[in-house]
C-alpha positions as a Markdown table, in Angstrom:
| # | Residue | x | y | z |
|---|---|---|---|---|
| 1 | Met | 116.0 | -48.1 | 33.9 |
| 2 | Leu | 116.4 | -46.0 | 30.5 |
| 3 | Thr | 116.6 | -47.3 | 27.1 |
| 4 | Thr | 116.8 | -45.8 | 23.6 |
| 5 | His | 113.1 | -46.0 | 23.4 |
| 6 | Ser | 110.4 | -44.2 | 25.4 |
| 7 | Arg | 108.1 | -47.0 | 27.1 |
| 8 | Lys | 104.6 | -47.0 | 26.2 |
| 9 | Gly | 103.5 | -50.5 | 26.0 |
| 10 | Lys | 104.5 | -53.5 | 28.6 |
| 11 | Leu | 107.0 | -56.3 | 28.3 |
| 12 | Val | 106.9 | -59.8 | 29.7 |
| 13 | Leu | 110.1 | -61.8 | 29.9 |
| 14 | Leu | 109.8 | -65.3 | 30.6 |
| 15 | Ser | 111.9 | -68.6 | 30.4 |
| 16 | Gln | 109.1 | -71.0 | 30.2 |
| 17 | His | 105.3 | -69.7 | 29.9 |
| 18 | Glu | 103.6 | -72.4 | 31.6 |
| 19 | Ser | 105.0 | -72.0 | 34.8 |
| 20 | Glu | 103.1 | -70.6 | 37.9 |
| 21 | Asn | 104.9 | -67.2 | 38.1 |
| 22 | Ser | 104.8 | -66.8 | 34.3 |
| 23 | Arg | 101.1 | -67.2 | 34.3 |
| 24 | Leu | 101.0 | -64.4 | 37.0 |
| 25 | Ala | 103.2 | -62.3 | 35.0 |
| 26 | Ile | 101.2 | -62.5 | 31.9 |
| 27 | Gln | 97.8 | -61.9 | 33.9 |
| 28 | Glu | 99.6 | -58.9 | 35.4 |
| 29 | Ala | 100.4 | -57.6 | 32.1 |
| 30 | Leu | 97.3 | -58.3 | 30.2 |
| 31 | Gly | 94.7 | -57.5 | 32.9 |
| 32 | Lys | 91.3 | -59.4 | 33.4 |
| 33 | Lys | 89.6 | -58.3 | 30.5 |
| 34 | Ala | 89.6 | -60.2 | 27.2 |
| 35 | Lys | 92.6 | -59.8 | 25.0 |
| 36 | Asn | 93.6 | -60.8 | 21.7 |
| 37 | Val | 97.2 | -62.5 | 21.5 |
| 38 | Gly | 98.9 | -63.1 | 18.4 |
| 39 | Tyr | 101.7 | -65.7 | 18.1 |
| 40 | Leu | 105.0 | -65.2 | 16.5 |
| 41 | Ala | 106.7 | -68.5 | 15.6 |
| 42 | Ser | 110.4 | -68.7 | 16.2 |
| 43 | Gln | 110.7 | -71.2 | 13.3 |
| 44 | Pro | 108.2 | -73.0 | 11.2 |
| 45 | Asp | 105.6 | -75.1 | 12.8 |
| 46 | Ser | 103.7 | -76.6 | 9.9 |
| 47 | Lys | 101.7 | -78.9 | 11.9 |
| 48 | Arg | 100.8 | -76.1 | 14.4 |
| 49 | Thr | 102.1 | -78.1 | 17.3 |
| 50 | Tyr | 103.4 | -75.4 | 19.4 |
| 51 | Phe | 100.8 | -72.9 | 18.3 |
| 52 | Thr | 97.8 | -75.2 | 19.5 |
| 53 | Ala | 99.4 | -75.8 | 22.7 |
| 54 | Thr | 100.1 | -72.1 | 23.2 |
| 55 | Gln | 96.5 | -71.3 | 22.1 |
| 56 | Arg | 95.2 | -73.8 | 24.6 |
| 57 | Phe | 97.3 | -72.1 | 27.5 |
| 58 | Tyr | 96.0 | -68.6 | 26.6 |
| 59 | Lys | 92.5 | -69.8 | 26.5 |
| 60 | Glu | 92.8 | -71.2 | 30.0 |
| 61 | Leu | 93.8 | -67.8 | 31.1 |
| 62 | Gly | 90.8 | -66.3 | 29.3 |
| 63 | Tyr | 92.5 | -64.8 | 26.5 |
| 64 | Lys | 91.9 | -65.5 | 22.6 |
| 65 | Met | 94.8 | -66.4 | 20.4 |
| 66 | Glu | 93.8 | -66.9 | 16.5 |
| 67 | Ala | 96.6 | -64.9 | 14.8 |
| 68 | Tyr | 99.8 | -66.8 | 13.8 |
| 69 | Leu | 102.8 | -65.6 | 11.7 |
| 70 | Glu | 105.8 | -67.7 | 10.5 |
| 71 | Leu | 108.7 | -65.8 | 9.2 |
| 72 | Glu | 110.2 | -68.3 | 6.8 |
| 73 | Gly | 108.3 | -70.4 | 4.0 |
| 74 | Glu | 104.8 | -69.4 | 5.0 |
| 75 | Phe | 105.2 | -66.0 | 5.7 |
| 76 | Asn | 102.8 | -63.5 | 4.1 |
| 77 | Ser | 102.1 | -59.6 | 4.5 |
| 78 | Cys | 98.3 | -60.4 | 5.2 |
| 79 | Ala | 99.3 | -62.5 | 8.3 |
| 80 | Leu | 101.6 | -59.8 | 9.5 |
| 81 | Glu | 99.1 | -57.1 | 9.6 |
| 82 | Val | 96.6 | -59.4 | 11.5 |
| 83 | Leu | 99.4 | -60.2 | 14.0 |
| 84 | Leu | 100.1 | -56.6 | 14.5 |
| 85 | Ala | 96.4 | -55.5 | 15.2 |
| 86 | Gln | 96.4 | -57.8 | 18.1 |
| 87 | Asp | 96.4 | -56.4 | 21.7 |
| 88 | Ala | 99.6 | -58.7 | 22.5 |
| 89 | Ile | 102.2 | -60.7 | 20.6 |
| 90 | His | 103.6 | -63.9 | 22.1 |
| 91 | Leu | 107.1 | -64.3 | 20.9 |
| 92 | Ser | 107.8 | -68.2 | 21.0 |
| 93 | Gly | 110.9 | -69.9 | 22.1 |
| 94 | Gly | 113.5 | -71.8 | 20.0 |
| 95 | Asp | 116.7 | -71.1 | 18.2 |
| 96 | Thr | 117.4 | -67.6 | 19.2 |
| 97 | Phe | 120.0 | -67.1 | 16.4 |
| 98 | Arg | 117.6 | -68.3 | 13.6 |
| 99 | Phe | 114.6 | -66.2 | 15.1 |
| 100 | Leu | 116.7 | -63.0 | 15.2 |
| 101 | Glu | 117.7 | -63.8 | 11.7 |
| 102 | Phe | 114.3 | -63.7 | 10.3 |
| 103 | Val | 113.0 | -61.1 | 12.4 |
| 104 | Lys | 115.6 | -58.6 | 10.8 |
| 105 | Glu | 115.2 | -60.2 | 7.4 |
| 106 | Arg | 111.5 | -59.3 | 7.5 |
| 107 | Asn | 112.2 | -55.8 | 8.9 |
| 108 | Leu | 109.8 | -56.9 | 11.7 |
| 109 | Asp | 112.2 | -55.6 | 14.4 |
| 110 | Asn | 111.4 | -52.1 | 13.6 |
| 111 | Gln | 107.4 | -53.1 | 13.4 |
| 112 | Leu | 107.8 | -54.8 | 16.9 |
| 113 | Ile | 109.3 | -51.5 | 18.3 |
| 114 | Glu | 106.5 | -49.6 | 16.9 |
| 115 | Phe | 103.6 | -52.0 | 18.0 |
| 116 | Tyr | 105.3 | -51.7 | 21.6 |
| 117 | Leu | 105.6 | -48.1 | 21.5 |
| 118 | Ala | 102.0 | -47.7 | 20.3 |
| 119 | Gly | 100.7 | -49.6 | 23.7 |
| 120 | Gly | 101.1 | -53.3 | 22.7 |
| 121 | Val | 102.1 | -56.2 | 24.9 |
| 122 | Leu | 105.1 | -58.1 | 23.9 |
| 123 | Ile | 105.6 | -61.5 | 25.6 |
| 124 | Gly | 108.9 | -63.1 | 25.0 |
| 125 | Val | 109.6 | -66.7 | 26.2 |
| 126 | Ser | 113.3 | -67.8 | 26.1 |
| 127 | Ala | 114.5 | -67.0 | 22.6 |
| 128 | Gly | 111.5 | -64.5 | 22.2 |
| 129 | Ala | 112.6 | -62.7 | 25.3 |
| 130 | Met | 116.3 | -62.6 | 24.5 |
| 131 | Ile | 115.8 | -60.9 | 21.1 |
| 132 | Leu | 113.8 | -58.0 | 22.9 |
| 133 | Thr | 117.1 | -57.3 | 24.9 |
| 134 | Pro | 120.1 | -55.4 | 23.6 |
| 135 | Ser | 122.0 | -58.6 | 22.5 |
| 136 | Ile | 121.3 | -62.2 | 22.2 |
| 137 | Glu | 125.0 | -63.2 | 23.0 |
| 138 | Thr | 123.7 | -64.7 | 26.3 |
| 139 | Ala | 121.9 | -67.3 | 24.1 |
| 140 | Glu | 125.0 | -69.8 | 24.3 |
| 141 | Phe | 124.4 | -70.0 | 28.1 |
| 142 | Cys | 121.2 | -71.8 | 27.5 |
| 143 | Gly | 122.6 | -74.2 | 24.8 |
| 144 | Asp | 121.9 | -72.1 | 21.6 |
| 145 | Ile | 124.8 | -72.5 | 19.1 |
| 146 | Asn | 125.0 | -69.9 | 16.2 |
| 147 | Ser | 124.7 | -72.2 | 13.4 |
| 148 | Arg | 123.4 | -69.5 | 11.2 |
| 149 | Gly | 126.7 | -67.7 | 11.4 |
| 150 | Leu | 124.8 | -64.5 | 12.3 |
| 151 | Gln | 127.0 | -61.6 | 12.6 |
| 152 | Asp | 124.8 | -58.8 | 14.2 |
| 153 | Leu | 123.8 | -60.1 | 17.5 |
| 154 | Ala | 122.1 | -56.9 | 18.7 |
| 155 | Gly | 118.4 | -57.4 | 19.8 |
| 156 | Leu | 115.5 | -54.8 | 19.7 |
| 157 | Cys | 116.7 | -53.0 | 22.8 |
| 158 | Leu | 113.6 | -52.6 | 24.5 |
| 159 | Thr | 115.5 | -53.4 | 27.9 |
| 160 | Asp | 118.8 | -52.1 | 29.1 |
| 161 | Phe | 119.7 | -55.4 | 30.5 |
| 162 | Cys | 120.3 | -59.1 | 28.8 |
| 163 | Leu | 118.5 | -62.3 | 29.8 |
| 164 | Val | 119.9 | -65.8 | 30.4 |
| 165 | Pro | 116.9 | -67.9 | 30.7 |
| 166 | His | 116.6 | -71.7 | 31.8 |
| 167 | Val | 119.2 | -71.3 | 34.4 |
| 168 | Glu | 119.0 | -74.4 | 36.7 |
| 169 | Asp | 121.3 | -73.2 | 39.5 |
| 170 | Lys | 122.0 | -69.6 | 39.3 |
| 171 | Phe | 124.6 | -69.6 | 42.2 |
| 172 | Ile | 126.7 | -72.1 | 40.6 |
| 173 | Leu | 126.8 | -70.0 | 37.2 |
| 174 | Leu | 128.0 | -67.0 | 39.4 |
| 175 | Glu | 130.6 | -68.9 | 41.3 |
| 176 | Thr | 132.0 | -69.9 | 37.9 |
| 177 | Gly | 132.8 | -66.2 | 37.1 |
| 178 | Lys | 131.5 | -66.6 | 33.5 |
| 179 | Ala | 128.1 | -65.2 | 34.1 |
| 180 | Pro | 127.5 | -62.3 | 31.9 |
| 181 | Ile | 127.3 | -58.9 | 33.3 |
| 182 | Asn | 124.3 | -56.6 | 33.2 |
| 183 | Ala | 121.9 | -59.7 | 32.7 |
| 184 | Tyr | 119.2 | -61.2 | 34.6 |
| 185 | Leu | 119.7 | -65.1 | 35.4 |
| 186 | Met | 116.3 | -66.7 | 35.2 |
| 187 | Gly | 115.0 | -69.9 | 36.1 |
| 188 | Asp | 112.0 | -71.8 | 34.4 |
| 189 | Asn | 109.7 | -70.4 | 37.2 |
| 190 | Asp | 111.0 | -66.8 | 37.1 |
| 191 | Ala | 109.4 | -63.8 | 35.0 |
| 192 | Leu | 109.8 | -60.0 | 34.7 |
| 193 | Val | 107.2 | -57.5 | 33.7 |
| 194 | Ile | 108.1 | -54.0 | 32.7 |
| 195 | Glu | 105.1 | -51.4 | 32.5 |
| 196 | Ser | 104.9 | -48.3 | 30.7 |
| 197 | Asn | 105.8 | -46.3 | 33.8 |
| 198 | Gln | 109.2 | -48.1 | 33.7 |
| 199 | Lys | 108.3 | -50.1 | 36.8 |
| 200 | Leu | 109.7 | -53.5 | 37.0 |
| 201 | Phe | 107.7 | -56.1 | 38.5 |
| 202 | Ile | 109.7 | -59.3 | 39.6 |
| 203 | Phe | 108.2 | -63.0 | 39.9 |
| 204 | Gly | 110.0 | -65.6 | 41.5 |
| 205 | Ala | 113.7 | -65.3 | 42.1 |
| 206 | Pro | 115.9 | -64.2 | 39.1 |
| 207 | Ile | 119.2 | -62.9 | 40.0 |
| 208 | Phe | 120.8 | -59.6 | 38.4 |
| 209 | Gln | 124.4 | -59.8 | 37.6 |
| 210 | Lys | 125.8 | -56.3 | 37.3 |
């Protein structure tokens, strides 16, 4: 697998982070030693509902999550600096189009790429995983609607394939002939880890549609 970027960090691509195989994938990427994981919100979470639940999840795995960044009304540059100083960044699920829009508006796409190339771990969940790929066009397959009118659907291109998360029956999607090409179809218990040596680890049973 080749991309436009030389790989130095690790990618973890998930549909749903709390599943058994997702846990294994995160532990594979982060290792057993204590790590600091930052949280990048796909949209405002004023009561920190999703952040607190995710923080608790990582604590159960033995990792610390204290850094939080929102890209809209609560955005601030100090929080961004703290986020980029973590060992790993968790990119949350949500509205894929809205997430990518504000990632680009804050010029965070380039900073996430630099973080990755410097050896950081990016853990993308659903929308957070799709924005790491060449395009988020596949978001429509899991119910996202481009209500933002986003014109540029190009992702960060850290993989050379796209993703379709939350596929309940991959074979039915394939039989329709509508499944996107060059994409992994992933159920909620599927996960992918790409290491710096370009080795791909597969957890569960995602299907690659050529």
